[in-house]
C-alpha positions as CSV (number, residue, x, y, z in Angstrom):
1,M,-100.0,-93.9,-7.1
2,D,-96.8,-94.8,-8.9
3,E,-98.7,-97.1,-11.2
4,L,-101.1,-94.3,-12.2
5,T,-98.1,-92.0,-12.9
6,S,-96.5,-94.7,-15.0
7,Y,-99.6,-94.7,-17.2
8,G,-99.3,-90.9,-17.7
9,V,-102.2,-90.0,-15.3
10,Q,-101.7,-86.6,-13.8
11,F,-103.5,-85.6,-10.6
12,D,-103.3,-83.1,-7.8
13,S,-104.7,-85.5,-5.2
14,L,-106.5,-88.8,-4.7
15,F,-109.6,-89.2,-2.6
16,F,-110.1,-92.6,-0.8
17,L,-113.5,-93.3,0.7
18,P,-113.3,-93.5,4.5
19,E,-115.0,-96.1,6.5
20,M,-118.7,-96.8,6.3
21,S,-119.6,-95.3,9.7
22,R,-118.7,-91.8,8.4
23,A,-120.8,-92.2,5.4
24,N,-123.9,-93.0,7.5
25,S,-123.4,-90.1,9.9
26,D,-122.7,-87.5,7.2
27,F,-125.3,-88.6,4.7
28,P,-128.1,-86.0,4.0
29,H,-130.3,-88.2,1.8
30,K,-131.7,-90.9,4.1
31,E,-133.9,-92.4,1.4
32,L,-131.0,-94.1,-0.4
33,D,-129.6,-97.5,0.5
34,W,-126.5,-98.1,2.5
35,F,-124.2,-98.6,-0.6
36,Q,-125.5,-95.4,-2.2
37,R,-124.7,-93.7,1.2
38,Y,-121.2,-95.0,1.0
39,L,-120.8,-93.8,-2.6
40,W,-122.3,-90.4,-1.7
41,Q,-119.0,-89.5,-0.2
42,K,-117.6,-89.0,-3.7
43,V,-120.4,-86.5,-4.5
44,A,-119.9,-84.8,-1.1
45,Y,-116.1,-84.5,-1.7
46,A,-116.7,-83.0,-5.2
47,K,-119.2,-80.5,-3.8
48,Q,-117.1,-79.5,-0.8
49,N,-114.0,-78.9,-3.0
50,A,-115.9,-77.1,-5.7
51,L,-114.8,-79.6,-8.4
52,M,-116.2,-78.8,-11.8
53,H,-115.4,-82.3,-13.3
54,F,-115.4,-85.8,-11.8
55,V,-114.3,-89.1,-13.5
56,D,-115.6,-92.4,-12.3
57,D,-116.5,-95.9,-13.7
58,D,-119.3,-96.9,-11.4
59,P,-122.7,-96.3,-12.9
60,K,-124.2,-95.8,-9.4
61,V,-121.8,-93.0,-8.8
62,L,-122.6,-91.4,-12.1
63,S,-126.3,-91.6,-11.2
64,L,-125.8,-90.0,-7.8
65,F,-123.9,-87.1,-9.5
66,N,-126.7,-86.7,-12.1
67,Q,-129.3,-86.7,-9.3
68,F,-127.7,-84.6,-6.6
69,A,-124.9,-82.6,-8.3
70,P,-126.0,-81.8,-11.9
71,E,-123.7,-78.8,-11.9
72,I,-120.6,-81.1,-11.8
73,V,-119.6,-82.6,-15.2
74,I,-119.3,-86.3,-14.6
75,T,-117.5,-88.5,-17.1
76,S,-117.2,-92.3,-17.3
77,A,-113.6,-93.3,-17.2
78,S,-114.2,-96.1,-19.6
79,G,-115.4,-93.5,-22.2
80,R,-112.2,-91.5,-22.0
81,L,-109.2,-91.9,-24.2
82,R,-107.2,-95.0,-23.1
83,L,-103.6,-94.1,-22.4
84,P,-101.0,-96.5,-23.8
85,D,-99.0,-98.5,-21.3
86,P,-95.4,-97.2,-21.3
87,L,-94.2,-100.8,-21.3
88,Y,-96.3,-101.8,-24.4
89,E,-93.4,-101.5,-26.9
90,H,-91.1,-103.4,-24.6
91,A,-93.6,-106.2,-24.2
92,V,-94.1,-106.4,-28.0
93,M,-90.3,-106.7,-28.4
94,I,-90.2,-109.5,-25.9
95,V,-93.0,-111.4,-27.5
96,L,-91.6,-111.1,-31.0
97,K,-88.0,-111.9,-29.9
98,C,-89.1,-115.0,-28.0
99,Q,-91.8,-115.9,-30.6
100,E,-94.2,-116.7,-27.9
101,A,-97.6,-115.0,-27.3
102,S,-97.8,-115.6,-23.6
103,V,-99.0,-113.5,-20.7
104,S,-96.7,-115.3,-18.3
105,L,-93.7,-114.5,-20.6
106,I,-94.5,-110.8,-20.2
107,Q,-94.9,-111.2,-16.5
108,R,-91.6,-112.9,-16.1
109,H,-89.6,-110.6,-18.3
110,L,-91.1,-107.3,-17.1
111,K,-91.8,-108.4,-13.5
112,L,-95.5,-107.4,-13.7
113,G,-98.7,-108.7,-12.2
114,Y,-101.0,-110.9,-14.2
115,N,-103.7,-108.2,-14.9
116,R,-101.2,-105.6,-16.4
117,A,-99.5,-108.3,-18.5
118,L,-102.9,-109.4,-19.8
119,R,-103.8,-105.8,-20.7
120,L,-100.5,-105.6,-22.7
121,M,-101.3,-108.9,-24.5
122,D,-104.9,-107.8,-25.2
123,A,-103.5,-104.5,-26.7
124,M,-101.2,-106.6,-28.9
125,C,-104.3,-108.6,-30.1
126,E,-106.1,-105.3,-30.8
127,H,-103.1,-104.2,-32.9
128,N,-103.0,-107.6,-34.8
129,I,-99.7,-108.7,-33.5
130,V,-101.1,-111.8,-31.8
131,T,-104.3,-113.7,-32.4
132,P,-107.2,-113.8,-30.0
133,M,-107.2,-116.9,-27.7
134,N,-108.4,-120.0,-29.4
135,E,-110.7,-122.6,-27.8
136,D,-107.7,-124.0,-25.9
137,G,-106.8,-120.5,-24.5
138,V,-103.7,-120.2,-26.7
139,R,-102.7,-117.1,-28.7
140,K,-100.3,-117.2,-31.6
141,I,-98.1,-114.5,-33.2
142,V,-99.7,-113.5,-36.5
143,P,-97.8,-114.7,-39.6
144,K,-96.3,-111.4,-40.6
145,F,-94.6,-111.1,-37.2
146,R,-93.4,-114.7,-36.9
147,A,-89.8,-115.8,-37.5
148,D,-91.1,-118.4,-40.0
149,P,-94.3,-117.0,-41.5
150,L,-94.9,-120.1,-43.6
151,I,-95.8,-122.2,-40.5
152,P,-99.7,-122.1,-40.4
153,I,-101.6,-121.0,-37.4
154,H,-103.9,-123.8,-36.2
155,P,-107.0,-122.5,-34.4
């Protein structure tokens, strides 16, 4: 939950799906497969707690809401505004100071896991601070941010 808060996500509570046996015993729509029964718990939770809006990335969950709870507004999380990582600017400073476009560099300096460090590096690529990976899997700092901008970038 601390990681969600560090991204600026605000919430009153989190709902974690219980074990599968509960999903099978509480499921009112026997025509759906076992996995849909498991995911049904999200719909049931939203209905029981009179939620008006629910956010999820799973297309199967979105489909269940559309089919069985059309009164609840369902939004894909991927379609929502992406929140900037609070460590992004710090990661950019490290990459530019060290003049190395490396995910492991960010991991070491900020003590982060690989996935989060990769997201930071991908954001730098989107903002044209580093290049996309070349065929060797190497990224470079774009010329205007390099200490010596006259050194060419080799793809």
